N, C-alpha and C positions, 0 to 999 in steps of 0.2 A: 764422736767425741774426740777432742784433740788431746794427744799425749805428747808431752815435751820433756826434753832432758836438760834444758837450761832455762833460766828465767827469761832470757832474751827471746826464746822461741815462743813464749806466751805473750810477752808484752804487758804493759800496765793497763789494768781495767779495775773497776770497783769490785773487789772480790771478798767473798766469805770463804775462808779456807779451813778445811778439816785436815788436821795434821797428825801423822802417826805412821808407824810401820805397817800396821793393819794386816799382820800375817793371819790368813784364814778368813778375814772379814766377818768376824763373828757378831753376835748380838750387841756387844759393847761397842765395837767399831761402827756398826750401823747407826747407833744412837749418835755418835759423834758426827758422822756424815749428815744425818738428818738435821742436826742443829745447824750445820753450815747451809744446807739446802733451804731451810726455813728462814734464813736471814734475808732472803730476797735479792741478794747480789749475784754476781757470777760465781756459782758454786764450784769450788776448786779443791782438789785433793793434793796434798803433798805427801809423798811417801819416799822410801829410801830403798836403794838396791846397790850392793847386796845388803842383807840384814846387818844392821850396825853391830850386833854381837859377833858376827863372823869376822868383821874387820877388827874388832877389839879382842879377838882370840878366844871367844866364848860361843862358838857356833852352836845352833840348835837345829834340829830337823824342821823344815818348813812345811806348813800346812798347805801352801799353794805356791806355784811358781809366780814370777812377776807377771807373766802373761795372764795367768788366771786371776791374780789379785786385781789387775787392771780391769779385766772383764767384770768381776764381781762389784768393784767400786763403781764402774759405769752403770751397772744395774741398780745402784742405790740412788741415782739421780744427779751425779756430778756432771758438770758441763765440761770441765777440763781437768787434766791431771798433770802435775809436775813430778817426774821421777828424778830425785836427787841422787846422783851417783855417790854413794857413801864411801869416801876414801879417808885414809889417815889425815889428810889435810882438812877435810870437812870435820872430822871428829875433833880436831884441834882448834876449830874456830871458836872464838869467844861468842857468848850468846848474843851480844849486841851486833856482832859482825854477821851472824847467821840471820838475824832479823833484817838487817840492812840489805844483805846480798840476796836473800831468798824471798822473804815476805814483803818488804816494802818495794822491792824491785819489780814485783808483779802487781802492785797496787792493792795490797791486802788492807782491808778495813776491819773485818771481823775474823777472829781465830776461834775455832771450836776444837777442843781437845779434852781428853779424859782427865779426871782428877789424878794428880800426881805426875802429869806429863813433864818430862825434863828434857833439856836439849843444851847443845853447846859443850864446850870443853869441860870434861869432868862432870858432865850433866849438871852444870852449875846454873843453868837457866831454867825458870819455871813460869807458870801462868801469871804470877804476880809481876814478874819482870816484863812480860808482854804488855800487861795493863799499864805499867809505869812508862812504857815506851809509846803509849798513846793508842794501842790497839783495843778494840771492843772485844773482850774475851768471853766466850761462852763456855763455861766449865760444865762438862758433862759427867754426872756421877757414874761411877763404876757400876756395872750390872753384877749384882751379887752372884758369886760363884763362877762367873764367866771370865776366862782368860785363855790366851793361846797356850800357855804352859799347861793348864788343866786339860785342854782339848788334846794336846799332844800325848798326855799320859793316858787319856781314854783310848786314843788311837792305838797306842802301844799295847794296851790291854785287850783290844778288839771290841771295845764297848761302843759300837758305832751308833746305836740308838741314843745313848746319853750324849755322845758328842754332837749328834744332830740337834739335840735340844738346846745346846749352848750356841751352836752355829746359826740356828734358825733355818737350816737346810741340811741335806745329807752330807756326811764326810765324803771326801773325794780322794781318788788317786789318779794321777795323770801321767801320760807318757806317749811316746811314739811307737807305733806298731812295727815290729821287726819280725824276722823269720824265727821259727821255733823248731821243735822236733817233729811236728805234724802228727803227733800221737793222737791228738784229739780228733783230727779228721778221720783217722783210721777207726776210731771208736764211734764215729757218728756224731760227734760234738766238736766241730772245728773252733779253735779259740784264737783270739787275737793276743799275741804275746807283747806285752808293753815294756819298752825300755824306759825305766823311770830314772830321772836324774838323781845322782847320789845325794844331793842336798835335801831332797824331798822326803817327808815322812811317809813311811809305808806301814799300814796297820798290821796288827798281829797276824801271824799265819793262821789260815783257816779258809773255809768255804763261806762265801757271802752271796746273798741276794742283792741285786742292785740294778743299775740301768746305765746305758750310754744315750744321752739325749732322751728320746722318747721310746727307746728300745730296751726292753728288759734284758738283764744280763746276769748269768751265774758266774761268779768271780772266784778264782782260786789264787790264793797268796801263799807261797811257800816253796818247798824244795821237791815236791812230788814224790813222797816217800815210797809210793807203790813201785816206782821204777828206780828206787835207790838214788835219787838225785841229791845233789849237794849245793846247787846253785839256786838262790832264792829268785822266784819269778812271780810276775803278776800276769794272770791270763784271764780273758773274759770270753765267755761263750754267749753271743748275741742271740736271743731267742727269735725264731721266725724271721731271720734276716740272712740275705746272701749278698756277697759283693767282695771287692778287693779293698782292704784297709791298709795295706802295706804303705808305710811312710806317712800315714796320717796320725795327727795328734788326737788322742782320745782322752776325755775327762769322764771317769767312771765313778758314778755314785755308788756308795755302799749303804744299803738300807738295813740289812739285818745279817748278823752272823749266824750261819746255819749249823756249823759243826767244825770240829778240828779236822785237819788233813790227816789221812791215815793210809796205811798199806792194806791191801785185800789179798784174799787167798788165790784169786784169779781174776782175769779180766771180765768174766761174766758178772762177778760180784761188784767190780768197779763200775761197769756200765749201768747195772741196776741202781747203784747209789747215785750216780750222776743223774739218772732219769728222775730219781726222787728229789734231788737238788733242784732240777729244772722245774718240777711241779711246785716245789716250795717257793721258787722265785716267781712263778706266775701268781701265787697267792699272796706274796708279800705286799705290804703297804709302805708307801714312801713316807719317811719321817720328816720332821722339821716343819 
């Protein structure tokens, strides 16, 4: 699938465009993409990076990196994606100019967007304007109760099962594997320590059952109070797996929150609890 940063990189083709920020690619976003795919033209996504709210001084923790967002959108059936670099200049574009420079420039005939979609300077453009400018607008009703804002709140509370219901897939945390303290190796449970980018949302501290691709993983998020830590970390123990993960990007699914993180009276008690966490991870069911 082609991913472009400028309209010229895509060129003009008869397109049906799904447009939005699509943070998390939840059920509502998928409905918008499906409307574009079903139009029968070149199904194209238009999304923005960085998140418009960050440029406008109202940043939010993101549910997915741009790389992951593109992967998820590709999995929904899009043929091509245009990532619009969202700058102050783009934010100040009049709606008609945005339509000319980004939609019409790539041959858009159909636009699919959620009810209430706004664009252009001061969010002054709407779906009515798109229709008035000659585009075939496919308005997609909002999915009740589903929003990126709601999913962020659920992640912050550690309610990963409910978040998965709104996403249509498990909640994820992603990062690059870096070196850690190697305590897990000494305890018999070596973990991959993830460097998570600061703009990404990290769910509530605790121990989770989850997976990395098709490998189940027991995941710790928190400061490791047993050792008096104060640095928040994300660590994943991949069950029945051996290998070198350093430098690799991992996308970790969180299926179920098992317990709070805690300190123990000794390492024997810690090891026993980790073993129970591993068995709970083996028994966990993938949500979504």
